[in-house]
N, C-alpha and C positions, 0 to 999 in steps of 0.2 A: 131818558133822562129827567134828571128829577128838577122840580121848578125850582126858582130862586126863589130867598126869602123876602120878608115882607118888611124885615128889618124891625120890628118891633120888640127884637129881645136884645139889641146889640146898643151900647150906650158908647158914646162919643165924646171925646173932650172939645173945647170952644173953639180948635186950633182948626181951621182949614185945612185943607190939599190944595196947594198951586201947583202950576203947572211946570213952574221955572223952580229950579234949586239955587238958593243962595250958596255963597263959599261955604265950605266945612267949618263947622265951632267944634269947640272941644265935645268929647264923648258921641262923636260920631251924630251930632246935632240931635241927640236922644235927650227928652225931656223926663225925669224919670219919676214915675207915678209914686215910691218909695225909698225909702233905705235899703230895701230888702233886694227889692230891684237892682239898683246902685251895685250892690255887695255882687249880685250873682253877673253883672256887666263886667265888675272888674276880675273875677274869676275867669269869666270866658276868654277876655281880650287876653289873657296868657296863654293862652293855647293856641298852638298853629292853625291856620284856616288852610284848605286845601279844595280845588273845585270838588264838584262829581263827578263821575264818569258813567257817561251813557251810551246807550245803544249807538253802535254805527252803521249804519245801512249798508254802504259800502262793502264794509270788512266782512257783515255777515252774508254777501253775496258771493262774495270772494271765497269765504270755505262755506258757502252752501248751505247757509242753516237758516236763513233770513223768513224764508215761511213760518216753519216750527219756532220761533223764536215768538216772532210776531203772533201765532196761532194763541200760542200758552199765554201770551202777556194778555191778548184778548179777552181771555177764560175771565181775567181777575179786573178788567176794565183796566190797565195800568196803562196803554199804548203813549195816549196824551201824557199822563202824569212822566211817564220814563221816557218824553222828548227831550233834545237837548236845548239846556237853559243855563244860564250865567246865575251864578250867586253875588251876592253883595255886600259889604260888611255892614254897612248900616242893618238891614232886612234881617238879616242873620243874628248879629247882637241884640239888637232891640227886642226881635222876636222871642229868642231864646232867653233874654233876661226876664222875661216878663210872663211867660208862660205857665198856666197852673192846670193841670190835669188833674179831677176829682172823681175817682171811679164809686159808682154806687154799689157796696157791696153788699147791702142787707136787703134789697130788693131784686131777688135773683130773677123773676117773672117780667118786670118792666123797669130794667135800670135807669136810674137817671144819672149818667155820666154828664160833667160838666165840663165845660175848657174855659179859662181868659187868656187874653195876650194883648200884645202892645203894637201898632203898625205906623208908622208916621204920626207917634205921639195919638193915637185914636184908640180909647178903651175897647177891646170884644169881650163879650162873655152871654156865651150860649150853651145849650144843650149840645151834648153829641150827634142829637141827630139834627140839629138845625146847621149842627159845623158841615155835617153829612149834606145836606140840600145844597150848603154853598159851595163845595167840593164837586158837586154832581156825583157823586156817590151815592149808595142805599145807604141807609142806616138798617142793614140785615146783613147776615151770613154768620159763619163762625169766627169765634174769639179764642184765641187757643191760650188761654192764661190757666197759670196753675192752681187760681182760688176759684173757678167759676168751670165747676166739672161739666154742668149741665149744656155747655155751649160748647165743648168739643165735640169731635166727629169720632160717634166709636169706633168707626172702622180705621181709625189711623193711630198707627204704632210708630211710636219715633224708630224705633232698633229693626224693626221689621224693614223698614221702608228704606233706610239707611242701608240695610244690607244689599236689598232687589236693586239698588242704584250703584252701590258699590265693591258688591261682593265681599264684604267684610264683617264679621259676626261679631265683634266689640264694638258698641256704641258707647261714645263719653263724651257728654256734651261739649266739655271743656277741650276736648283733642282730637274733633273730627275736623280733618284736613279735607279741604275744599278739592285739592289734587286726586283725592282716590274717587271723586267722581267720574264716570266713564264717558257717558255721552255728551260730546259737546254742546248742544243745546241747553240742557241741565246745569251744565258747568258755568257757561255763559250768565245764564240766566243767574246764577248765586252769584257771580259776578256782578252783575248789573244792579240788583240787590244790597250786597255790602258796600257798593259807589255810592249808593243813593240814600234809597229808605233807610236801612243802618247803618250810613255811611259811617266808613273807617278806610284807615290808609294802609292798615295792614290787613291783607285776606288771606291768612293761613287757614283759618279754620273756617268752618259752618254753624251759624249761629241755628239754635232751634227754631226762629221763627222763621227763618229762611229756609229750612229744610220743611218745614209746615207748608210752606208758602209754594215750595215745588211740588210738593203733593198737590197741594188745591188745585194748582194747575193742571197737573196732569188728568186728575179727576173731576174735573171741571164742577168743584167746590166753591160755594160764594165763602167770601169773605170779607169781615167790616174791615177794610183798607182805615178808615180813620182814625177808629181805635188802635191801630198799630204806630201809624203816624205819630200821633200825639202821644201816648205812651213812651217813646222812643224820645222824642225832641224834648219831652219834660225830663226827661235823665240827665239833661247833658251837662247841667251845669253840677253835677253832685262829685265831679272826681275833682281832690285838689289841684291848687293851681300848676301847672306845669305838666299835668299828666292829662294823657288823650290828646285827639284831636278834632275839630270840625270837619266835619265831610258832608253837610247836608243843605248849604248855601242855595243849591238849585232846586232843593227841593221848599227851601222855604220861598223862593222866589215862585214857584208855582202856588204855592199859597195866599201870596200877596197879588197875584195877578185874578183869582178868584174872589180875593174880596177888593176888587175894584182898585187894587194899587197897583200903577205901573213902573216902567224900569225910568220913564223921565224924572220919578222922584228917588232913583239909586244913587248912593254914594260909592266909591271905589271898588272897583270889581272883581272879584276872587280871581285872580290869574291861573293862568296853568291850562296842560290838555283835560280838556271834558268828555271825551270820546273814550270808548274801549275799543280802539282800531287796533290794525295789523300790528304796530308797533309797539304798543301797550300790551298786547297779550304773548307777543316773544319776551319782554320783557318779564314778562310773569311766569315765565316759562309755562303758558298755556299751551303754545302751538311751538315750532321751529320750521323756517324754512326748508323745503326737499330740494335738492340738489336734482339734475344739475342747472336746471333753470330758475328754480326757486321762485316759480310763478304757484306752485303747490305748497302745501304745508304737512308738516304730522303732527297730529294731536300727539302732545305728550303725556303720555301714559305709565303709571303705575302697575304695569301686566310685562312681564317676562315673553319676549316673542313673538308682541304682539306690535303692529304697524297697520295707522289709520290714517291714509293719505286723505286729504281734505281739497277740493270737495269731493264729499262721496254719501249724498242723500240717501239711497238704499241702506246703508248704515249709520247714519244719523238721524233717521226719521223716526220721532217718538212717538207715533202713532204704532210703531211696533216696539210690543215687549222686550221683544229680544234684543233689542238696539240698546237696551239701558246697561248693559253686560258687554265685553268683550272680554275673550279668553286667545292665550298664545295658542300658535296654530290654526288658527282658522283661514281656512282657503279665501273666504272672500275678503278679507282685512288686506290681503296684497293683490287685488286685483287689479289696481292701478299701481303699480310700484313695478317702475324698470330699473334694472338692478345693470350695473356696471361690472366690468372684470373684477374688479379688486374688490365693491361689494360683496358681489356673488361668491368669491370665494371666502371673506370671512364669514360670510352668512352659512357656510358649507360647513367652513369649520364649527362655529358656534351649536348648528342644528347637531351635528354630528358628536359633540361632547355632551351635549344634552340628551340626547337620545339614549346615551350610552350610560349615561346616570341615572335614567329613568328606568332603564330595564333592558340594556344589552341589543336592542334592536330597532329598526326603524318602524316607524309607521306608512304601511302599501301607498297610502293617497297620498303622503307627505312626499316619500320618493321619489313617486311619478312624476309630482310637480316638480319637483329638484332638476329631473332628468329634462323636462321641457324647457326647463329654463337654460340650462346648461348647454341645450342642443337648439335654443333661439340665439343666444350670446354668441355660438363658436359661428351659426349661419352668417350672423350679422357682421362678425369680424372679418368674415370672407369675404362679402359684400364689399367691405370699405377699403380692405386690402387691394382688391382687383379694381375700385375705382383708384384709389393710391398709385399703382402701378400705370394704370392708364394716363392718368395726369403727370407723371414724373416723364412717361415716354412720348406725349404731347410737349410738352414743358424740351426732352432734349431733341425733338425734331426741329423746333423752333430755334436751336441754337441760343436759349436764354437761360440756360442752367446756370446756375452759377452754387459758391460755397454754403450761401445764407439757404437757399433753396435746398438741396443736397441736405444741410444738416437737419432741416425741418422734417422731411421726408426720413431721414436714419432714424429720427428722435419717433414719428411717430409708429413707424413700422418696429421700431423695437417697442413699444409700449403696447403694440397690438399683437405682439411675438408672429410676425409676418416676414416672408421671404420674398425680396426681390430682385431683377435683373441686376447685375455688378455695375458699382458707382465708376464712375470715371477716376481722371488721376486725381488721388485726394492732396 
């Protein structure tokens, strides 16, 4: 862990921090440093505030991807930063209205990037290196920035990596849909980054920096986390009034904590769900409940005839490169899927239609698998039929039969296409 700062680079106003907050005043109790900060504040308050959405350990366990997610985040030292926390209006508006991140683009060997901002009406100004020490991040690692070619890894090619995790040969930085990422671990990590570090509410596309971070996690390459944080946060006031949204309140709370500003100084918590939980993932079309009991989940994939039921660690483990892409007709993806009669019939029709289109013949292994499934379903139906018939005979012997039971049994046997003993008087 990096040592704490000595404080010689940080200037402050004469106002001290009190442990108890007075009633809020105008402008979220912010004392503006100058008119520029005031104008930026006016721009920011016209934008909607949304909570960051963080990791949800319970949901990750349910989906069987927790270990992989935490391991990859650990490769970049992000576990603490992405632990759930709330955002607050005063921290968010004051920090974003005052932040300035100045990049030193003249000195490539030893750049002196600098940052300044305000929290609780105290001015902070320091080098990027000093900010990294405060945040407990190393002032080292790759910076994937178009102006600095020396700091970009030579073996990273975004188009190649995109194809590796989506199977798509076309790469467009403006239209790379996140839903095209196959592996649920990588797709969840992209969602986490989009909902926190590069906070936004609409998550349709994968940004260039998010793609690079996924690559760095998988390859255990260090990145300069604070550079990315400051670069994005400093850009949030650039859009005109009414455009964009602010989804970084929790990240700014994390920064405030690192600089000794606690939540007892906060005003107006940003309300809303702050977890990427099961309900949120279903709403995002990331997964959907898998019948009949809905205790497992189908991964929503843009891959024909491909079914991944979660949890399925053997097919989601990112340490196995074959798990980056899923293909249709892969026997492994069906290993946990139990077919009902109607579902099995529909699948059979779809497969038959697909195979004739593909060339007019069945794949031998696939046909063998289908025969096994049909035999298993038939055997299960026969077993259930015997149980139902025995149940009905028991009821009849006990003289407890009634029309309601008769109707229930008839419906069940008709659904399973079974024949039973003659019914009593109708």
